C-alpha positions as a printed NumPy array, in Angstrom:
array([[ 52.464,  27.517, -33.626],
       [ 50.656,  24.327, -34.568],
       [ 47.245,  24.905, -36.202],
       [ 45.587,  22.142, -34.184],
       [ 45.112,  21.826, -30.457],
       [ 43.254,  19.2  , -28.454],
       [ 40.411,  19.502, -25.97 ],
       [ 38.859,  16.918, -23.676],
       [ 35.245,  15.869, -24.097],
       [ 32.907,  13.535, -22.263],
       [ 30.544,  11.558, -24.443],
       [ 26.911,  12.388, -23.653],
       [ 25.916,   8.878, -24.684],
       [ 28.351,   6.464, -22.985],
       [ 30.215,   8.975, -20.738],
       [ 33.625,   7.985, -22.127],
       [ 36.198,  10.775, -21.852],
       [ 38.114,  11.432, -25.052],
       [ 40.124,  14.123, -26.838],
       [ 39.294,  15.835, -30.11 ],
       [ 41.186,  18.362, -32.211],
       [ 40.217,  21.96 , -32.934],
       [ 41.753,  24.602, -35.205],
       [ 43.283,  27.687, -33.617],
       [ 41.437,  30.928, -34.313],
       [ 44.391,  32.437, -36.19 ],
       [ 44.106,  29.658, -38.794],
       [ 40.359,  30.091, -39.384],
       [ 40.518,  32.928, -41.909],
       [ 39.097,  31.778, -45.239],
       [ 40.914,  32.876, -48.399],
       [ 37.587,  32.8  , -50.262],
       [ 33.985,  31.862, -49.591],
       [ 31.234,  30.567, -51.872],
       [ 27.831,  32.247, -51.968],
       [ 26.415,  29.532, -49.678],
       [ 29.193,  30.264, -47.129],
       [ 31.425,  27.3  , -47.959],
       [ 34.932,  28.436, -46.99 ],
       [ 38.32 ,  27.66 , -48.505],
       [ 41.46 ,  27.817, -46.372],
       [ 45.189,  27.87 , -47.001],
       [ 47.621,  25.118, -45.989],
       [ 44.861,  22.493, -46.109],
       [ 43.783,  23.337, -42.557],
       [ 40.018,  23.446, -42.835],
       [ 38.204,  24.253, -39.562],
       [ 35.054,  22.601, -40.904],
       [ 36.854,  19.241, -40.796],
       [ 36.929,  19.491, -36.981],
       [ 33.388,  20.622, -36.161],
       [ 32.182,  17.101, -35.327],
       [ 33.255,  15.362, -32.118],
       [ 33.265,  11.56 , -32.314],
       [ 33.41 ,   9.321, -29.257],
       [ 35.855,   6.465, -29.934],
       [ 34.07 ,   4.319, -27.361],
       [ 30.542,   4.2  , -28.806],
       [ 30.735,   6.259, -32.014],
       [ 28.247,   8.927, -30.943],
       [ 29.03 ,  12.096, -32.901],
       [ 27.819,  15.636, -32.268],
       [ 28.614,  19.331, -32.746],
       [ 28.781,  22.23 , -30.304],
       [ 25.342,  23.358, -31.482],
       [ 23.847,  19.935, -30.922],
       [ 21.987,  18.415, -28.032],
       [ 23.921,  18.617, -24.749],
       [ 22.293,  15.784, -22.818],
       [ 20.605,  12.524, -23.775],
       [ 17.838,  10.829, -21.846],
       [ 17.708,   7.058, -21.362],
       [ 15.349,   6.539, -24.299],
       [ 17.631,   8.446, -26.674],
       [ 20.664,   6.48 , -25.514],
       [ 18.805,   3.21 , -26.021],
       [ 17.738,   4.304, -29.506],
       [ 21.298,   5.162, -30.432],
       [ 22.867,   1.984, -29.086],
       [ 20.246,  -0.292, -30.665],
       [ 20.401,   1.339, -34.118],
       [ 23.957,   2.656, -34.483],
       [ 26.165,   1.91 , -31.497],
       [ 25.678,  -1.845, -31.741],
       [ 27.536,  -1.796, -35.078],
       [ 30.354,   0.479, -33.933],
       [ 33.955,  -0.74 , -33.866],
       [ 36.449,   1.45 , -32.013],
       [ 37.971,   4.209, -34.161],
       [ 39.712,   7.383, -33.121],
       [ 39.091,  10.598, -35.056],
       [ 40.801,  12.767, -32.452],
       [ 43.867,  13.662, -34.532],
       [ 44.375,  15.4  , -37.877],
       [ 41.616,  14.824, -40.428],
       [ 41.577,  14.823, -44.204],
       [ 38.471,  15.236, -46.348],
       [ 37.613,  11.536, -46.176],
       [ 37.847,  11.228, -42.384],
       [ 35.936,  14.516, -42.006],
       [ 33.183,  13.109, -44.223],
       [ 33.037,   9.956, -42.098],
       [ 32.659,  12.129, -38.983],
       [ 29.828,  14.178, -40.487],
       [ 27.974,  11.069, -41.596],
       [ 28.292,   9.673, -38.066],
       [ 26.936,  12.991, -36.774],
       [ 24.011,  12.751, -39.188],
       [ 23.2  ,   9.203, -38.071],
       [ 23.498,  10.175, -34.413],
       [ 21.348,  13.286, -34.842],
       [ 18.594,  11.498, -36.73 ],
       [ 18.545,   8.633, -34.239],
       [ 18.169,  10.773, -31.103],
       [ 15.769,  13.322, -32.633],
       [ 18.127,  16.292, -32.898],
       [ 16.826,  19.777, -33.751],
       [ 16.16 ,  20.232, -37.461],
       [ 18.487,  23.264, -37.621],
       [ 21.385,  21.077, -36.51 ],
       [ 20.524,  18.36 , -39.041],
       [ 20.288,  20.883, -41.887],
       [ 23.727,  22.242, -41.007],
       [ 25.24 ,  18.754, -41.015],
       [ 23.689,  17.971, -44.41 ],
       [ 24.973,  21.24 , -45.841],
       [ 28.495,  20.58 , -44.557],
       [ 28.465,  17.128, -46.161],
       [ 27.607,  18.806, -49.475],
       [ 30.603,  21.127, -49.005],
       [ 32.904,  18.166, -48.385],
       [ 31.813,  16.635, -51.675],
       [ 32.37 ,  20.029, -53.338],
       [ 35.957,  20.109, -52.085],
       [ 36.43 ,  16.698, -53.71 ],
       [ 34.698,  17.888, -56.915],
       [ 32.076,  15.159, -56.642],
       [ 29.285,  17.172, -58.219],
       [ 26.561,  14.53 , -58.203],
       [ 26.993,  13.789, -54.495],
       [ 27.25 ,  17.5  , -53.717],
       [ 23.951,  18.254, -55.471],
       [ 22.288,  15.286, -53.766],
       [ 23.194,  16.564, -50.314],
       [ 22.376,  20.158, -51.222],
       [ 18.906,  18.846, -52.035],
       [ 18.71 ,  17.057, -48.67 ],
       [ 19.907,  20.227, -46.911],
       [ 17.329,  22.324, -48.757],
       [ 14.463,  20.063, -47.65 ],
       [ 15.763,  20.228, -44.084],
       [ 16.048,  24.043, -44.18 ],
       [ 12.46 ,  24.182, -45.466],
       [ 11.361,  22.188, -42.392],
       [ 13.222,  24.664, -40.172],
       [ 11.461,  27.575, -41.858],
       [  8.078,  25.898, -41.502],
       [  8.727,  25.188, -37.816],
       [  9.957,  28.682, -36.975],
       [  7.524,  30.65 , -39.112],
       [  8.157,  33.927, -40.904],
       [ 10.466,  35.414, -38.321],
       [ 12.167,  38.581, -39.609],
       [ 15.361,  37.34 , -37.948],
       [ 15.378,  34.425, -40.392],
       [ 16.791,  36.456, -43.298],
       [ 19.881,  34.229, -43.458],
       [ 17.706,  31.093, -43.508],
       [ 15.529,  32.579, -46.264],
       [ 18.655,  33.479, -48.211],
       [ 19.861,  29.894, -47.866],
       [ 16.558,  28.616, -49.244],
       [ 17.071,  30.821, -52.275],
       [ 20.739,  29.934, -52.662],
       [ 20.314,  26.162, -52.458],
       [ 17.386,  26.271, -54.882],
       [ 19.669,  28.171, -57.254],
       [ 22.48 ,  25.663, -56.86 ],
       [ 20.279,  22.647, -57.622],
       [ 18.824,  24.364, -60.68 ],
       [ 15.478,  25.605, -59.347],
       [ 15.998,  29.2  , -60.454],
       [ 12.37 ,  30.338, -60.357],
       [ 12.035,  29.138, -56.773],
       [ 15.349,  30.811, -55.91 ],
       [ 14.116,  34.141, -57.296],
       [ 11.005,  33.934, -55.093],
       [ 13.126,  33.693, -51.936],
       [ 15.658,  36.342, -52.949],
       [ 12.917,  38.782, -53.944],
       [ 11.117,  38.258, -50.636],
       [ 14.225,  39.276, -48.723],
       [ 14.833,  42.323, -50.914],
       [ 11.226,  43.523, -50.845],
       [ 10.244,  42.795, -47.229],
       [ 10.649,  46.138, -45.456],
       [ 10.711,  44.413, -42.069],
       [ 14.017,  42.706, -42.879],
       [ 16.919,  44.855, -41.695],
       [ 19.801,  42.448, -42.339],
       [ 21.799,  44.553, -44.802],
       [ 24.271,  41.786, -45.656],
       [ 21.529,  39.308, -46.577],
       [ 19.594,  41.946, -48.528],
       [ 22.72 ,  42.786, -50.53 ],
       [ 23.591,  39.118, -51.126],
       [ 20.005,  38.365, -52.203],
       [ 19.981,  41.291, -54.607],
       [ 23.281,  40.149, -56.133],
       [ 22.073,  36.572, -56.608],
       [ 18.74 ,  37.737, -58.002],
       [ 20.608,  39.864, -60.521],
       [ 22.946,  36.977, -61.421],
       [ 19.96 ,  34.709, -62.156],
       [ 18.294,  37.365, -64.339],
       [ 21.516,  37.851, -66.296],
       [ 21.812,  34.085, -66.803],
       [ 18.254,  33.902, -68.118],
       [ 18.787,  36.855, -70.487],
       [ 22.005,  35.269, -71.781],
       [ 20.315,  31.921, -72.342],
       [ 17.41 ,  33.563, -74.17 ],
       [ 19.857,  35.45 , -76.409],
       [ 21.733,  32.237, -77.201],
       [ 18.482,  30.446, -78.043],
       [ 17.446,  33.3  , -80.362],
       [ 20.821,  33.189, -82.087],
       [ 20.388,  29.461, -82.794],
       [ 16.861,  29.889, -84.179]])
C-alpha cells in the first residue's frame, strides 16, 4: 500500500479545486518523539510534511485547524499582500523537507494576513522549528522556537488560566527550556505539578520529568564550576 493518498480541496480564497496528498494512518506511527512532541518517522514519510494545503491557483495555504471561510475583506487582504506575488506552483505530490518548509511558510503568511487564530499561528511556527530541527539547522530552529513561544504566550493570555490548558502550559515551559530560559521553564513546570486543579496526568508527569532534568543540569553545572575553582 502506498503511504500517500490524495484528496480534493476547494480553496477558500479563490475557489480553485485542487488535490493535496495525505499520509495513511498506518504510516503515522512515530518511532520516537521529542519532549516538545516533534515526531520522527521511518521510511522518510513524515505526516507533518503534509499538514498544510496549498492552492496552486492563488497560493493560499491553510491547515485543517485553520479558518474555514474567508470574507471579502480577508480575501482582498490576502490577494493584495501575498497573492499578487504568487506564481503557479503545485505542492500536491510528495514533499521533502524543503518543500514542506515552503508550504508552512506560505501557511504562516496566509494566516497572518487574514487574521487567523493565534493557536493556529503558534502551531505553524512550532512546526517550522521542527523542520529546521530535522535539517539540523540549530540557529533557525531556536529562532522559530522563540517565535512559537511568544505566540503560545499570547494564546495563554487570551484564554486565561483554564485548567484544560495543561498542555499549553507545558509547552510554555518546554520551549523556554529549549531556548535556554531555564528559570522561566521551571516556573511553568512547577505550576503544572503543584496546581491541584490540573488533572492531566500525562502533562503532570512530563512536567515533573523536565523539572527534574533541569535541576540535575544545574547541579551538574555547579559541580563542574566548583571543580574548576
